TORPA-4810 file (N, C-alpha, C, O; in nm, 3 decimals):
<nodes>
NODE_1_6.043_9.732_10.878_6.145_9.745_10.983_6.253_9.628_10.993_6.279_9.562_11.094_M
NODE_2_6.306_9.616_10.873_6.404_9.513_10.858_6.533_9.553_10.910_6.573_9.663_10.874_D
NODE_3_6.612_9.479_10.995_6.746_9.505_11.037_6.848_9.409_10.980_6.956_9.387_11.035_L
NODE_4_6.812_9.356_10.876_6.909_9.255_10.819_7.045_9.320_10.795_7.056_9.425_10.732_K
NODE_5_7.158_9.248_10.853_7.297_9.290_10.844_7.336_9.408_10.938_7.446_9.463_10.930_E
NODE_6_7.233_9.445_11.032_7.257_9.536_11.131_7.314_9.470_11.245_7.284_9.352_11.268_K
NODE_7_7.403_9.544_11.328_7.456_9.484_11.448_7.414_9.577_11.569_7.427_9.699_11.569_V
NODE_8_7.361_9.503_11.670_7.308_9.570_11.790_7.371_9.532_11.912_7.397_9.413_11.927_A
NODE_9_7.400_9.619_12.008_7.440_9.587_12.153_7.308_9.624_12.236_7.245_9.728_12.216_I
NODE_10_7.275_9.535_12.321_7.163_9.549_12.415_7.212_9.522_12.544_7.252_9.410_12.576_I
NODE_11_7.210_9.633_12.632_7.254_9.619_12.756_7.131_9.579_12.865_7.015_9.618_12.852_T
NODE_12_7.176_9.501_12.965_7.059_9.452_13.052_6.966_9.358_12.987_6.845_9.352_13.006_G
NODE_13_7.042_9.283_12.904_6.963_9.189_12.800_6.940_9.053_12.856_6.879_8.972_12.786_A
NODE_14_6.986_9.017_12.984_6.958_8.880_13.035_6.820_8.847_13.062_6.783_8.730_13.060_R
NODE_15_6.734_8.955_13.089_6.600_8.919_13.126_6.510_9.042_13.097_6.560_9.142_13.045_R
NODE_16_6.391_9.037_13.125_6.295_9.156_13.109_6.280_9.216_12.974_6.264_9.151_12.871_G
NODE_17_6.287_9.348_12.982_6.271_9.426_12.860_6.391_9.398_12.755_6.378_9.372_12.635_M
NODE_18_6.513_9.409_12.831_6.629_9.390_12.740_6.629_9.245_12.663_6.664_9.230_12.546_G
NODE_19_6.590_9.152_12.740_6.584_9.012_12.668_6.476_9.026_12.548_6.502_8.989_12.434_K
NODE_20_6.362_9.080_12.583_6.256_9.102_12.473_6.304_9.173_12.356_6.271_9.143_12.242_A
NODE_21_6.394_9.282_12.391_6.445_9.352_12.277_6.539_9.278_12.191_6.536_9.288_12.069_D
NODE_22_6.627_9.200_12.260_6.722_9.110_12.183_6.653_9.014_12.102_6.683_9.004_11.983_A
NODE_23_6.564_8.941_12.152_6.487_8.852_12.068_6.411_8.909_11.950_6.400_8.846_11.845_L
NODE_24_6.358_9.028_11.968_6.281_9.084_11.860_6.368_9.149_11.761_6.342_9.132_11.642_L
NODE_25_6.476_9.225_11.798_6.576_9.274_11.687_6.637_9.150_11.625_6.650_9.156_11.503_L
NODE_26_6.678_9.039_11.684_6.731_8.941_11.625_6.630_8.874_11.523_6.672_8.834_11.415_A
NODE_27_6.504_8.863_11.555_6.402_8.806_11.467_6.388_8.901_11.341_6.347_8.860_11.233_K
NODE_28_6.424_9.024_11.363_6.405_9.122_11.267_6.540_9.136_11.169_6.553_9.217_11.077_S
NODE_29_6.630_9.043_11.211_6.761_9.037_11.114_6.886_9.072_11.175_6.991_9.034_11.126_G
NODE_30_6.881_9.149_11.291_7.008_9.208_11.344_7.074_9.101_11.420_7.015_9.005_11.470_A
NODE_31_7.216_9.128_11.424_7.322_9.041_11.489_7.326_9.112_11.629_7.334_9.235_11.638_K
NODE_32_7.321_9.034_11.733_7.300_9.084_11.868_7.421_9.052_11.966_7.466_8.938_11.977_I
NODE_33_7.467_9.154_12.033_7.553_9.147_12.153_7.475_9.144_12.277_7.433_9.253_12.315_S
NODE_34_7.444_9.035_12.353_7.369_9.029_12.464_7.455_9.071_12.583_7.547_8.998_12.620_V
NODE_35_7.431_9.169_12.635_7.521_9.238_12.746_7.461_9.246_12.874_7.349_9.296_12.884_V
NODE_36_7.526_9.200_12.979_7.459_9.208_13.123_7.574_9.159_13.221_7.685_9.128_13.177_D
NODE_37_7.544_9.153_13.348_7.647_9.126_13.444_7.666_8.972_13.468_7.765_8.929_13.527_I
NODE_38_7.564_8.888_13.417_7.574_8.746_13.428_7.600_8.692_13.293_7.516_8.697_13.203_S
NODE_39_7.725_8.638_13.279_7.767_8.570_13.147_7.676_8.445_13.125_7.639_8.417_13.011_L
NODE_40_7.646_8.382_13.216_7.572_8.253_13.198_7.426_8.283_13.135_7.383_8.220_13.038_E
NODE_41_7.353_8.388_13.203_7.233_8.423_13.158_7.227_8.500_13.038_7.122_8.504_12.975_E
NODE_42_7.334_8.564_12.998_7.355_8.626_12.869_7.354_8.518_12.760_7.289_8.524_12.655_C
NODE_43_7.441_8.411_12.804_7.462_8.303_12.699_7.324_8.223_12.670_7.296_8.175_12.560_Q
NODE_44_7.250_8.217_12.773_7.109_8.151_12.752_7.031_8.239_12.648_6.964_8.183_12.561_Q
NODE_45_7.038_8.367_12.655_6.960_8.443_12.568_7.025_8.436_12.424_6.954_8.435_12.323_V
NODE_46_7.154_8.431_12.421_7.227_8.426_12.293_7.199_8.291_12.223_7.180_8.286_12.101_A
NODE_47_7.198_8.182_12.301_7.171_8.052_12.258_7.020_8.036_12.215_6.988_7.956_12.127_D
NODE_48_6.927_8.115_12.280_6.787_8.108_12.235_6.772_8.179_12.082_6.702_8.135_11.990_E
NODE_49_6.852_8.296_12.080_6.855_8.361_11.938_6.913_8.261_11.839_6.847_8.239_11.737_I
NODE_50_7.023_8.200_11.858_7.084_8.117_11.763_6.992_7.989_11.733_6.997_7.931_11.624_K
NODE_51_6.910_7.950_11.837_6.815_7.828_11.811_6.722_7.874_11.706_6.684_7.792_11.623_K
NODE_52_6.679_8.002_11.701_6.586_8.065_11.599_6.645_8.093_11.473_6.577_8.139_11.381_E
NODE_53_6.779_8.066_11.460_6.851_8.096_11.329_6.917_8.230_11.322_6.959_8.273_11.214_G
NODE_54_6.929_8.305_11.442_6.989_8.434_11.454_7.133_8.416_11.489_7.183_8.307_11.515_G
NODE_55_7.200_8.535_11.488_7.336_8.541_11.536_7.349_8.625_11.662_7.287_8.731_11.672_E
NODE_56_7.424_8.583_11.755_7.452_8.649_11.881_7.570_8.611_11.965_7.612_8.495_11.966_A
NODE_57_7.621_8.700_12.032_7.720_8.665_12.140_7.683_8.705_12.275_7.592_8.786_12.288_I
NODE_58_7.742_8.657_12.377_7.707_8.697_12.511_7.831_8.763_12.568_7.939_8.707_12.552_A
NODE_59_7.823_8.865_12.627_7.928_8.950_12.684_7.892_8.996_12.827_7.791_9.063_12.847_I
NODE_60_7.975_8.960_12.928_7.969_9.000_13.069_8.022_9.150_13.069_8.119_9.184_13.002_K
NODE_61_7.953_9.234_13.146_7.988_9.371_13.149_7.934_9.443_13.258_7.812_9.449_13.268_C
NODE_62_8.004_9.496_13.338_7.957_9.612_13.442_7.947_9.746_13.371_8.051_9.805_13.342_D
NODE_63_7.827_9.798_13.342_7.812_9.918_13.267_7.865_10.036_13.338_7.876_10.143_13.278_V
NODE_64_7.900_10.024_13.463_7.965_10.144_13.547_8.119_10.149_13.526_8.181_10.248_13.567_T
NODE_65_8.177_10.059_13.470_8.314_10.054_13.441_8.357_10.080_13.299_8.329_9.997_13.212_K
NODE_66_8.419_10.184_13.271_8.467_10.224_13.146_8.530_10.125_13.062_8.492_10.096_12.949_K
NODE_67_8.634_10.070_13.129_8.714_9.972_13.059_8.623_9.847_13.011_8.640_9.799_12.899_S
NODE_68_8.532_9.800_13.093_8.443_9.687_13.047_8.354_9.734_12.930_8.340_9.667_12.828_E
NODE_69_8.298_9.845_12.949_8.215_9.903_12.842_8.286_9.912_12.701_8.229_9.876_12.598_V
NODE_70_8.400_9.959_12.704_8.478_9.965_12.584_8.523_9.830_12.528_8.533_9.808_12.407_E
NODE_71_8.550_9.741_12.626_8.579_9.609_12.578_8.453_9.547_12.517_8.465_9.471_12.420_E
NODE_72_8.341_9.574_12.565_8.216_9.505_12.515_8.190_9.567_12.359_8.145_9.497_12.268_A
NODE_73_8.222_9.690_12.346_8.194_9.751_12.207_8.307_9.682_12.116_8.281_9.645_12.001_V
NODE_74_8.442_9.668_12.179_8.539_9.610_12.086_8.504_9.467_12.052_8.521_9.428_11.936_K
NODE_75_8.460_9.391_12.140_8.425_9.246_12.117_8.310_9.240_12.010_8.313_9.150_11.926_K
NODE_76_8.218_9.325_12.011_8.107_9.331_11.910_8.164_9.357_11.774_8.133_9.286_11.679_T
NODE_77_8.251_9.463_11.761_8.298_9.505_11.637_8.393_9.395_11.589_8.395_9.365_11.469_V
NODE_78_8.468_9.336_11.674_8.566_9.222_11.629_8.491_9.110_11.584_8.540_9.043_11.494_D
NODE_79_8.374_9.076_11.634_8.290_8.961_11.590_8.199_8.988_11.466_8.180_8.903_11.379_R
NODE_80_8.145_9.105_11.464_8.054_9.130_11.360_8.095_9.229_11.259_8.031_9.246_11.156_F
NODE_81_8.208_9.297_11.291_8.257_9.390_11.196_8.214_9.529_11.187_8.262_9.609_11.107_G
NODE_82_8.118_9.557_11.278_8.060_9.701_11.273_7.965_9.714_11.400_7.946_9.618_11.475_R
NODE_83_7.910_9.834_11.419_7.806_9.851_11.515_7.714_9.959_11.477_7.760_10.071_11.460_L
NODE_84_7.588_9.936_11.463_7.482_10.007_11.417_7.386_10.052_11.532_7.349_10.169_11.532_D
NODE_85_7.349_9.980_11.616_7.259_10.003_11.712_7.280_9.978_11.852_7.319_9.866_11.884_I
NODE_86_7.258_10.071_11.949_7.277_10.062_12.087_7.147_10.071_12.161_7.079_10.173_12.150_L
NODE_87_7.112_9.978_12.230_6.994_9.987_12.323_7.052_10.007_12.468_7.116_9.914_12.518_V
NODE_88_7.034_10.120_12.534_7.084_10.131_12.671_6.960_10.095_12.759_6.869_10.175_12.782_N
NODE_89_6.964_9.972_12.804_6.851_9.929_12.897_6.882_9.890_13.033_6.792_9.883_13.116_N
NODE_90_7.016_9.861_13.066_7.046_9.821_13.197_7.010_9.927_13.305_7.039_10.046_13.292_A
NODE_91_6.947_9.876_13.409_6.910_9.954_13.507_6.871_9.893_13.650_6.851_9.772_13.659_G
NODE_92_6.862_9.957_13.736_6.810_9.914_13.877_6.724_10.002_13.937_6.729_10.123_13.915_I
NODE_93_6.629_9.942_14.025_6.530_10.014_14.087_6.482_9.961_14.224_6.419_9.855_14.235_C
NODE_94_6.516_10.041_14.328_6.483_10.000_14.462_6.411_10.099_14.542_6.471_10.205_14.560_Q
NODE_95_6.300_10.086_14.592_6.223_10.182_14.667_6.292_10.215_14.792_6.332_10.123_14.864_F
NODE_96_6.310_10.341_14.827_6.375_10.385_14.950_6.338_10.519_14.985_6.374_10.609_14.910_K
NODE_97_6.262_10.549_15.105_6.228_10.675_15.140_6.353_10.766_15.138_6.464_10.729_15.177_P
NODE_98_6.327_10.887_15.091_6.420_10.988_15.062_6.506_11.021_15.189_6.628_11.038_15.179_F
NODE_99_6.441_11.031_15.309_6.505_11.074_15.439_6.594_10.937_15.487_6.688_10.946_15.566_L
NODE_100_6.558_10.833_15.437_6.641_10.692_15.482_6.756_10.667_15.373_6.847_10.591_15.404_E
NODE_101_6.756_10.716_15.270_6.839_10.690_15.156_6.986_10.717_15.189_7.024_10.828_15.226_M
NODE_102_7.066_10.613_15.176_7.210_10.639_15.203_7.289_10.698_15.077_7.239_10.694_14.964_T
NODE_103_7.399_10.748_15.099_7.474_10.806_14.974_7.517_10.685_14.889_7.528_10.702_14.767_E
NODE_104_7.541_10.570_14.939_7.583_10.460_14.858_7.466_10.414_14.765_7.486_10.382_14.648_E
NODE_105_7.341_10.412_14.825_7.224_10.381_14.746_7.210_10.481_14.626_7.198_10.443_14.509_E
NODE_106_7.213_10.599_14.662_7.215_10.711_14.554_7.309_10.684_14.458_7.269_10.666_14.343_W
NODE_107_7.433_10.677_14.483_7.542_10.667_14.395_7.527_10.547_14.321_7.555_10.559_14.202_D
NODE_108_7.488_10.427_14.358_7.479_10.303_14.278_7.366_10.317_14.180_7.374_10.262_14.070_K
NODE_109_7.267_10.383_14.213_7.137_10.405_14.123_7.198_10.494_14.006_7.196_10.455_13.889_T
NODE_110_7.246_10.602_14.038_7.295_10.684_13.942_7.414_10.650_13.857_7.433_10.707_13.749_L
NODE_111_7.494_10.560_13.902_7.615_10.500_13.830_7.559_10.416_13.743_7.592_10.430_13.625_D
NODE_112_7.465_10.311_13.776_7.409_10.214_13.669_7.316_10.282_13.575_7.333_10.264_13.454_V
NODE_113_7.223_10.354_13.616_7.118_10.409_13.546_7.152_10.528_13.442_7.092_10.546_13.336_N
NODE_114_7.253_10.604_13.489_7.287_10.731_13.413_7.428_10.722_13.366_7.451_10.751_13.249_L
NODE_115_7.525_10.686_13.443_7.675_10.698_13.407_7.683_10.571_13.315_7.760_10.574_13.219_K
NODE_116_7.615_10.472_13.337_7.628_10.346_13.237_7.582_10.389_13.096_7.639_10.351_12.993_G
NODE_117_7.475_10.472_13.099_7.426_10.501_12.963_7.516_10.596_12.890_7.526_10.591_12.768_Y
NODE_118_7.588_10.693_12.971_7.694_10.788_12.912_7.810_10.691_12.856_7.857_10.702_12.743_F
NODE_119_7.846_10.606_12.940_7.973_10.528_12.887_7.943_10.441_12.779_8.035_10.419_12.700_L
NODE_120_7.827_10.383_12.758_7.795_10.303_12.645_7.768_10.381_12.516_7.803_10.344_12.404_F
NODE_121_7.701_10.494_12.545_7.659_10.591_12.431_7.789_10.644_12.375_7.801_10.651_12.252_A
NODE_122_7.883_10.680_12.451_8.011_10.737_12.407_8.094_10.638_12.336_8.141_10.664_12.225_Q
NODE_123_8.115_10.516_12.399_8.192_10.426_12.335_8.125_10.365_12.202_8.194_10.327_12.108_A
NODE_124_7.993_10.360_12.203_7.920_10.316_12.080_7.937_10.434_11.968_7.981_10.415_11.855_A
NODE_125_7.899_10.546_12.015_7.894_10.657_11.913_8.032_10.681_11.840_8.035_10.709_11.720_A
NODE_126_8.145_10.667_11.915_8.273_10.673_11.857_8.291_10.577_11.735_8.353_10.607_11.633_K
NODE_127_8.227_10.454_11.760_8.236_10.342_11.652_8.146_10.386_11.540_8.183_10.388_11.423_E
NODE_128_8.019_10.424_11.583_7.920_10.448_11.481_7.972_10.582_11.381_7.947_10.591_11.261_M
NODE_129_8.039_10.670_11.451_8.077_10.778_11.374_8.168_10.750_11.266_8.174_10.827_11.169_A
NODE_130_8.246_10.638_11.275_8.344_10.588_11.155_8.257_10.554_11.027_8.304_10.567_10.914_K
NODE_131_8.140_10.514_11.048_8.043_10.485_10.940_7.939_10.588_10.900_7.860_10.576_10.807_N
NODE_132_7.950_10.697_10.987_7.849_10.806_10.958_7.703_10.749_10.958_7.617_10.786_10.878_K
NODE_133_7.683_10.647_11.065_7.550_10.602_11.072_7.542_10.527_11.203_7.635_10.460_11.250_S
NODE_134_7.407_10.546_11.264_7.392_10.473_11.379_7.268_10.511_11.459_7.208_10.615_11.432_G
NODE_135_7.229_10.430_11.558_7.099_10.471_11.624_7.126_10.433_11.784_7.180_10.327_11.815_V
NODE_136_7.092_10.511_11.863_7.101_10.486_12.010_6.961_10.506_12.065_6.900_10.612_12.049_I
NODE_137_6.910_10.397_12.133_6.774_10.405_12.202_6.804_10.391_12.360_6.859_10.293_12.409_V
NODE_138_6.764_10.496_12.426_6.788_10.489_12.570_6.647_10.451_12.641_6.543_10.501_12.599_N
NODE_139_6.648_10.365_12.744_6.522_10.349_12.806_6.510_10.433_12.926_6.585_10.413_13.022_I
NODE_140_6.415_10.532_12.928_6.405_10.626_13.044_6.286_10.568_13.117_6.282_10.446_13.132_A
NODE_141_6.190_10.641_13.164_6.086_10.605_13.248_5.975_10.721_13.245_6.010_10.834_13.213_S
NODE_142_5.852_10.693_13.276_5.766_10.813_13.295_5.786_10.875_13.430_5.737_10.984_13.459_I
NODE_143_5.868_10.795_13.520_5.915_10.852_13.650_6.030_10.930_13.625_6.142_10.884_13.647_V
NODE_144_6.014_11.040_13.583_6.142_11.133_13.564_6.111_11.273_13.571_6.175_11.351_13.501_M
NODE_145_6.007_11.318_13.656_5.989_11.450_13.693_5.921_11.532_13.594_5.809_11.505_13.550_G
NODE_146_5.997_11.641_13.557_5.918_11.732_13.455_5.882_11.663_13.335_5.963_11.593_13.274_Q
NODE_147_5.756_11.680_13.297_5.673_11.623_13.177_5.656_11.472_13.200_5.625_11.397_13.108_M
NODE_148_5.677_11.430_13.326_5.656_11.291_13.371_5.586_11.288_13.495_5.499_11.371_13.522_G
NODE_149_5.621_11.193_13.573_5.564_11.165_13.710_5.672_11.161_13.816_5.778_11.104_13.790_K
NODE_150_5.651_11.219_13.938_5.736_11.180_14.044_5.661_11.051_14.115_5.544_11.017_14.096_G
NODE_151_5.754_10.991_14.197_5.687_10.869_14.263_5.771_10.859_14.390_5.894_10.856_14.387_M
NODE_152_5.690_10.855_14.512_5.750_10.863_14.633_5.838_10.730_14.656_5.796_10.621_14.617_A
NODE_153_5.952_10.745_14.716_6.057_10.639_14.736_6.147_10.603_14.631_6.230_10.512_14.638_G
NODE_154_6.124_10.696_14.514_6.220_10.675_14.402_6.292_10.793_14.358_6.314_10.809_14.238_L
NODE_155_6.331_10.882_14.450_6.413_10.999_14.425_6.530_10.972_14.341_6.557_11.045_14.245_S
NODE_156_6.600_10.869_14.374_6.741_10.843_14.306_6.695_10.781_14.169_6.761_10.815_14.070_H
NODE_157_6.610_10.710_14.155_6.564_10.647_14.030_6.510_10.752_13.935_6.547_10.761_13.818_Y
NODE_158_6.418_10.835_13.995_6.361_10.947_13.908_6.465_11.033_13.870_6.463_11.068_13.752_S
NODE_159_6.564_11.080_13.946_6.676_11.155_13.908_6.752_11.098_13.790_6.787_11.167_13.694_A
NODE_160_6.777_10.974_13.801_6.856_10.914_13.694_6.778_10.897_13.562_6.841_10.904_13.456_S
NODE_161_6.653_10.876_13.563_6.567_10.871_13.453_6.555_11.007_13.380_6.555_11.016_13.257_K
NODE_162_6.544_11.117_13.469_6.534_11.264_13.417_6.665_11.286_13.346_6.666_11.347_13.239_G
NODE_163_6.770_11.243_13.395_6.897_11.262_13.355_6.918_11.199_13.211_6.986_11.255_13.125_G
NODE_164_6.855_11.077_13.192_6.854_11.003_13.068_6.786_11.082_12.962_6.835_11.096_12.850_I
NODE_165_6.661_11.140_13.001_6.577_11.217_12.899_6.664_11.340_12.858_6.668_11.376_12.741_A
NODE_166_6.731_11.402_12.955_6.813_11.533_12.917_6.910_11.484_12.828_6.916_11.534_12.716_A
NODE_167_7.000_11.380_12.865_7.116_11.322_12.787_7.065_11.286_12.656_7.134_11.309_12.558_L
NODE_168_6.955_11.233_12.644_6.896_11.187_12.501_6.893_11.304_12.410_6.947_11.297_12.299_T
NODE_169_6.834_11.413_12.451_6.810_11.531_12.369_6.940_11.598_12.325_6.959_11.638_12.210_K
NODE_170_7.035_11.609_12.432_7.162_11.663_12.398_7.249_11.588_12.299_7.319_11.644_12.213_T
NODE_171_7.240_11.461_12.318_7.318_11.367_12.233_7.261_11.368_12.088_7.337_11.351_11.993_L
NODE_172_7.127_11.387_12.070_7.058_11.401_11.947_7.125_11.510_11.869_7.157_11.495_11.751_A
NODE_173_7.147_11.628_11.941_7.209_11.734_11.883_7.348_11.715_11.844_7.387_11.744_11.730_L
NODE_174_7.423_11.668_11.935_7.565_11.663_11.908_7.608_11.551_11.808_7.712_11.559_11.742_E
NODE_175_7.522_11.445_11.801_7.564_11.327_11.721_7.493_11.339_11.572_7.523_11.259_11.484_L
NODE_176_7.407_11.431_11.553_7.336_11.452_11.432_7.424_11.468_11.313_7.392_11.415_11.206_A
NODE_177_7.534_11.537_11.325_7.626_11.562_11.210_7.696_11.415_11.174_7.750_11.394_11.066_P
NODE_178_7.687_11.333_11.262_7.743_11.180_11.224_7.638_11.087_11.170_7.659_10.970_11.138_Y
NODE_179_7.524_11.151_11.162_7.401_11.079_11.112_7.376_10.965_11.216_7.344_10.851_11.180_N
NODE_180_7.391_10.998_11.338_7.352_10.908_11.452_7.224_10.972_11.528_7.223_11.081_11.585_I
NODE_181_7.128_10.891_11.518_6.996_10.930_11.576_6.990_10.880_11.718_7.033_10.767_11.744_R
NODE_182_6.941_10.956_11.809_6.936_10.931_11.960_6.783_10.958_12.008_6.735_11.070_11.999_V
NODE_183_6.714_10.855_12.057_6.583_10.874_12.112_6.573_10.790_12.240_6.658_10.706_12.267_N
NODE_184_6.471_10.815_12.317_6.445_10.742_12.432_6.299_10.687_12.440_6.211_10.734_12.368_A
NODE_185_6.277_10.593_12.525_6.146_10.539_12.541_6.117_10.558_12.694_6.210_10.539_12.774_I
NODE_186_5.993_10.594_12.739_5.969_10.620_12.869_5.845_10.521_12.899_5.729_10.550_12.870_A
NODE_187_5.884_10.406_12.958_5.783_10.313_12.979_5.703_10.351_13.108_5.749_10.426_13.194_P
NODE_188_5.585_10.293_13.113_5.516_10.306_13.243_5.537_10.168_13.322_5.648_10.114_13.327_G
NODE_189_5.435_10.118_13.377_5.435_9.988_13.461_5.444_9.883_13.373_5.345_9.851_13.308_S
NODE_190_5.564_9.818_13.358_5.561_9.693_13.268_5.613_9.573_13.348_5.698_9.581_13.438_I
NODE_191_5.551_9.455_13.304_5.552_9.328_13.391_5.687_9.275_13.349_5.702_9.206_13.248_D
NODE_192_5.780_9.306_13.426_5.913_9.244_13.427_5.969_9.196_13.553_5.900_9.225_13.650_T
NODE_193_6.082_9.128_13.578_6.131_9.108_13.705_6.150_9.223_13.787_6.126_9.210_13.907_P
NODE_194_6.190_9.338_13.742_6.223_9.464_13.815_6.082_9.513_13.887_6.084_9.588_13.984_M
NODE_195_5.965_9.466_13.831_5.838_9.512_13.899_5.782_9.419_13.987_5.667_9.431_14.028_A
NODE_196_5.872_9.309_14.025_5.834_9.207_14.117_5.782_9.263_14.252_5.676_9.223_14.302_S
NODE_197_5.863_9.358_14.308_5.813_9.408_14.442_5.682_9.464_14.434_5.600_9.430_14.519_S
NODE_198_5.649_9.544_14.345_5.527_9.598_14.330_5.399_9.500_14.309_5.291_9.517_14.367_T
NODE_199_5.425_9.404_14.226_5.323_9.302_14.199_5.309_9.210_14.323_5.206_9.144_14.337_K
NODE_200_5.404_9.204_14.409_5.395_9.127_14.539_5.306_9.196_14.632_5.267_9.135_14.731_A
NODE_201_5.265_9.326_14.609_5.175_9.400_14.691_5.050_9.418_14.626_5.053_9.506_14.539_D
NODE_202_4.930_9.356_14.643_4.810_9.373_14.578_4.765_9.512_14.580_4.714_9.564_14.480_P
NODE_203_4.784_9.582_14.702_4.727_9.711_14.704_4.804_9.795_14.628_4.740_9.882_14.567_K
NODE_204_4.921_9.795_14.613_5.020_9.877_14.529_4.980_9.854_14.393_4.962_9.954_14.323_A
NODE_205_4.960_9.724_14.336_4.923_9.694_14.206_4.790_9.768_14.177_4.774_9.835_14.075_T
NODE_206_4.700_9.753_14.268_4.559_9.797_14.240_4.566_9.960_14.232_4.499_10.022_14.150_E
NODE_207_4.648_10.021_14.320_4.660_10.156_14.323_4.711_10.210_14.179_4.662_10.308_14.124_A
NODE_208_4.816_10.132_14.128_4.881_10.181_14.003_4.789_10.154_13.897_4.777_10.240_13.809_I
NODE_209_4.719_10.042_13.891_4.637_10.012_13.771_4.512_10.112_13.768_4.450_10.138_13.665_M
NODE_210_4.483_10.164_13.893_4.370_10.268_13.881_4.413_10.389_13.802_4.332_10.461_13.744_A
NODE_211_4.537_10.408_13.803_4.581_10.527_13.725_4.618_10.505_13.579_4.657_10.599_13.510_M
NODE_212_4.606_10.388_13.533_4.636_10.342_13.402_4.507_10.322_13.321_4.438_10.224_13.350_V
NODE_213_4.469_10.402_13.227_4.333_10.389_13.153_4.336_10.248_13.102_4.229_10.188_13.111_P
NODE_214_4.437_10.185_13.052_4.430_10.040_12.996_4.408_9.947_13.107_4.369_9.835_13.074_L
NODE_215_4.427_9.972_13.236_4.389_9.891_13.350_4.490_9.752_13.344_4.452_9.644_13.388_H
NODE_216_4.604_9.772_13.291_4.685_9.639_13.300_4.825_9.711_13.290_4.848_9.825_13.251_R
NODE_217_4.917_9.610_13.338_5.064_9.636_13.302_5.105_9.616_13.156_5.051_9.532_13.085_M
NODE_218_5.194_9.693_13.119_5.244_9.657_12.981_5.336_9.538_12.978_5.393_9.496_13.079_G
NODE_219_5.347_9.489_12.861_5.443_9.371_12.839_5.576_9.406_12.776_5.586_9.492_12.688_K
NODE_220_5.678_9.338_12.825_5.814_9.372_12.771_5.811_9.375_12.627_5.875_9.461_12.568_A
NODE_221_5.742_9.288_12.563_5.727_9.287_12.415_5.678_9.401_12.360_5.710_9.427_12.244_E
NODE_222_5.595_9.485_12.429_5.535_9.602_12.388_5.646_9.717_12.383_5.642_9.806_12.298_E
NODE_223_5.733_9.708_12.469_5.841_9.806_12.479_5.941_9.768_12.353_5.990_9.856_12.283_I
NODE_224_5.963_9.639_12.335_6.053_9.590_12.230_5.999_9.630_12.095_6.081_9.654_12.006_A
NODE_225_5.866_9.640_12.070_5.817_9.678_11.957_5.844_9.827_11.927_5.851_9.868_11.811_N
NODE_226_5.857_9.903_12.033_5.889_10.053_12.013_6.045_10.060_11.981_6.092_10.131_11.892_T
NODE_227_6.113_9.983_12.060_6.270_9.980_12.025_6.287_9.936_11.888_6.373_9.996_11.822_V
NODE_228_6.221_9.841_11.833_6.241_9.809_11.690_6.209_9.927_11.599_6.283_9.956_11.505_L
NODE_229_6.108_9.989_11.625_6.067_10.104_11.542_6.178_10.204_11.534_6.225_10.241_11.426_F
NODE_230_6.219_10.248_11.657_6.334_10.360_11.668_6.461_10.305_11.617_6.538_10.384_11.563_L
NODE_231_6.496_10.173_11.628_6.624_10.137_11.573_6.616_10.112_11.420_6.720_10.095_11.356_A
NODE_232_6.504_10.108_11.365_6.483_10.089_11.221_6.477_10.210_11.124_6.459_10.323_11.169_S
NODE_233_6.492_10.186_10.996_6.470_10.312_10.910_6.336_10.350_10.907_6.314_10.457_10.850_D
NODE_234_6.236_10.286_10.957_6.097_10.337_10.976_6.098_10.469_11.047_6.006_10.546_11.022_A
NODE_235_6.194_10.506_11.134_6.199_10.614_11.201_6.313_10.707_11.168_6.374_10.771_11.254_S
NODE_236_6.335_10.711_11.055_6.460_10.774_11.013_6.467_10.926_11.015_6.574_10.981_10.991_S
NODE_237_6.366_10.992_11.041_6.340_11.132_11.061_6.311_11.175_11.213_6.277_11.287_11.250_Y
NODE_238_6.332_11.066_11.290_6.304_11.089_11.435_6.438_11.096_11.524_6.514_10.999_11.524_I
NODE_239_6.462_11.195_11.592_6.576_11.200_11.672_6.547_11.302_11.780_6.476_11.400_11.756_T
NODE_240_6.603_11.279_11.904_6.579_11.370_12.013_6.432_11.366_12.077_6.385_11.460_12.139_G
NODE_241_6.371_11.255_12.055_6.233_11.239_12.093_6.221_11.123_12.213_6.288_11.019_12.212_T
NODE_242_6.127_11.157_12.311_6.103_11.062_12.414_5.959_11.003_12.378_5.859_11.075_12.376_I
NODE_243_5.957_10.866_12.348_5.837_10.807_12.323_5.772_10.753_12.441_5.838_10.667_12.500_V
NODE_244_5.646_10.784_12.495_5.597_10.734_12.614_5.512_10.619_12.576_5.432_10.623_12.483_V
NODE_245_5.535_10.506_12.659_5.465_10.389_12.628_5.416_10.345_12.774_5.483_10.277_12.853_V
NODE_246_5.297_10.391_12.795_5.245_10.369_12.945_5.101_10.327_12.965_5.053_10.324_13.078_D
NODE_247_5.034_10.297_12.865_4.902_10.247_12.874_4.805_10.378_12.893_4.685_10.367_12.917_G
NODE_248_4.868_10.498_12.879_4.778_10.618_12.904_4.784_10.685_13.043_4.708_10.774_13.081_G
NODE_249_4.898_10.625_13.123_4.915_10.681_13.258_4.934_10.822_13.255_4.859_10.886_13.328_W
NODE_250_5.021_10.887_13.186_5.038_11.022_13.190_4.931_11.111_13.140_4.923_11.229_13.177_L
NODE_251_4.847_11.056_13.055_4.725_11.116_12.999_4.623_11.149_13.102_4.535_11.231_13.075_A
NODE_252_4.629_11.089_13.223_4.535_11.112_13.323_4.591_11.212_13.422_4.524_11.247_13.520_G
</nodes>
């Protein structure tokens, strides 16, 4: 799973799963664009990569704004000369009962979690198509309705993640003629800053762990291992697939 000379953009890379993806792909040889809303935090991750002998740049970007997304792709290509890998990881998650949810809360979640994936995938694929080669890895969730789970209080999040799953399969079909593979990962409960609200409630944590056969939360690094596999030539005949990494949650 060598990524030497490959160039990757990772969104939502300032912390959590995105940061773990950036560090592992860099360790595997890829040149990394660390993309997120905080330039300072992105730079910290880029500096950590450089300290370990890798190459990285930090880019501030709001994934819901097309101009900023296109500029992030341009900066990456200007700096590294090409684009081989996109990891669409940026996302938000906030519990809110459906009957109390505002239009603004719905729109914000769909904008970041789904529209942002569309904008980055489109901008990246246009660049990848020039080289007739590329990989897009989308981070979905087991909370995505059909073939996944529903979860009370996450109707907006679940809708966005279900959209990502559908988008992944359609893009795999449309981009295959350009030799661009598109897959998704559906994580279960992962120990990241996004899960802090759940971890703060012992009863909620206990209830979730009771449904996970491995009886623990996953680690960001365990998702990164799957990202690396899907980004590398080790998965060269895999496209349009959603890989579940959930400790067995859906098996129950």
